[in-house]
N, C-alpha and C positions, 0 to 999 in steps of 0.2 A: 309467440308466447310472451315476449318482452313487454308488449303493451297491456297484457292481461294478468301479469304476475301478481299484482296487488289484489285484484279481485279473486284470483285463484287461492292465494294465501289466506284471504279473509274467509273463504268457504272452508278451507282445511282447518282453520282455527275454530270456526263455529261448530263443525262436526267432528272435532278431535276425539270425542268420546265414542264415536261409532267404530273405528276411526275412518276418515275419508282419505283415500289414496290420491296421489297427484292425478292419475288417470280419471278417477271419478270426479274430482274437482274440475278438471278440464271439460268433461262431458256436461256437467251441470252448468258451467259457465257458457259453453256453446249454446245450450238451450236458452240461456238468458239473452244471448246475442241474436239468436235465430228462433223467435218465438213459436214458429210453426213446426219446429223439429221435434222428433220423438226418439227416445233412446231405446234401442233393442238390447235387453240385458237379461242375464240369469242372476244378477246380484240383487238380493232382497234389500240391501241398504238403500236402494233408490226409492223405497217406500218411505224412508225416513228423511232423505235429503229434500231441501226446498230451494227453489230458485226465487230470486228477488225477495228473499227473507221468508215469505209465507206461501208461495204457490207450489203446488205439487209439480214435480218433474214429470212430464208426459213420458210414459214408458209402455213398452210391449214386453211382457214377460210371461212365462208359463205359470199356470195356477198351481198352488200347492194343494195336494190331495189329502 
C-alpha cells in the first residue's frame, strides 16, 4: 500500500462526491496496475468510477431489473 498511497488518495479525492471508500479506491488502482483484471461487485458505484482518468473499470455485476 505504501507505494500506491498517492494514487489511491488521488482516486478518493476525484470521486469524493460518490463517495469512494478506501477499499473501492484500492480495487480501481489494482485494475490500473493489472489491465486484464475484472472486478466482481454488487456496488453500483463502479459504473461511475474510472481508471486512468477516463476508462471504465471492467466489472461483473448483476443487472438491475
